[in-house]
N, C-alpha and C positions, 0 to 999 in steps of 0.2 A: 419306227414305222408300225410295229404291231399295236401300240397303244392307239394310234390314229385309226387303224382298222377296227379295233375293238370299240372305239368311240362311235364310229359309223354304224357298227352293228347294234349298238345300244339305242340309236335313234328310233328304229321301228318299235322297240319295246317301250320307250318313253311315249311315243305317239299312241300306241295301243292303250297304255295305262291312262293317258290323258283323255282318251275317247270313251273310257268306260263310264264316266260320269259318277264314279264312286265318290262318296264323301272322303275328305282328307284323311281321317283316321284309318279307313279301309285301304286307301291307296298306300299310306305309309306302312300298314301291316303287310301288304303285298310286296313292297320294296324290301322291307325287313326280312321277309321270308326268303326272297331271292338272295339277299345279302348273307343270311345264315346258311343257306344251301351252298353258297360259294366258299365258305371258310373250309370245310373238309375237302371240297373239290380242288381248290387251289393248293391246299396243304398236300394232298395226294400228288398233284401234278408237280409240285416243287420237289418232293421226294423222288418221284419217278424220273425227273429230268436232272436231278442232282444240283439244282440251283435254288437260291433263295426266292427269286421271283422270275421264273422263266418267261422270256419275251413272247414265246409262242402261246402262252396262256393269257387270254384277253377277257376272261369272264369277269374279272374285277372291274374293267371299264364298262362292259355291257351292263352289269348290275348297278353301277353307280349313276349312269347317265340319266335315268328317270328322275333322280333327285334334282337335277339341274332345272327341271320345269315345274317345280312345286310352287314357285312364286309368280310365274307367268305361264299362261297357256302355251301349248305347243303349236307353233305356226311355222311357216317356212322361215320367216324372219328370226323368230326366237330359236329355231333349230340351228340356224347359221351362227347366231350369237352364242348359243349354248355350246356348240361344238368348239368354237374359237376359245371362249373363256375356259372351258373344261381342259382343253389341250394345254393352255397357258399354265393353269394351276397344276396339272398333272406332270408337266415337264419341269417347271421351276420349283415345285414343291415348297411353297412358303411355310413358315412355322404354323402349325405343328405337323404339317403333312410329312415332311422328311423324318421327323422323330417317330411318328406313328408307324411309318414304313418298317421301322426296326423291330416292331413287335414280332413275336415268333410265328412261324408257319403261315397258315392260311389267313389268320386274323391280320397279320402285318401286310399281306398282299392285298387284302380287301379294304382295310380301313383307310389307308392313305387316299384311295380313289373316292371313298365316301366323303372325306373332308374336302378334297379337291372339288367334288361336285357341289358341296354346300357353298364353297367360295364362288364357284361358277354361277350358281343360282342367284347369289347376291349380285354378281357382276351383270348378269342378264337383267335382273330387276332394275338395277341402277341405270343401266344403259337405256332401257325402255323408258324409264321415268325421265331421264335427261333428254331423250329424243322428243318426248311429248311436251317438254317444257320449252323447247325452242320456239322463238317468236312466230315462225310460219306454221307451227302446229297448234297454236292457241286459237280457239274459236273466236270469231269476231263478235263484239258485243252489240 
């Protein structure tokens, strides 16, 4: 449940970054800065709570969610798709997500969500492309 809450909290950040109109390299730099800030933050929280990845710390989800919308603009539809795809990949942790989660400290806490977000971005992109390819969505000639 905390991961779901963190994902919801990440949506306004993703929306705000999408609305800046920044070029992709600047947007990626902002996301990277948030990610890098999260490593010591999550590391400290893990030590404070005495757990590898305390559930009450959701900064990793918040920081990763903007990556979900790098291939498709943030809209209500893509927000719903992105939320669902990200939760699927964050929960089931396909390769190499689970393996990266084992990295030490804050890096392990943060990096698995980044890869899950990249997978989710691809999922959103493919879903949107598939939707637009349906016969009733093809413009008449």
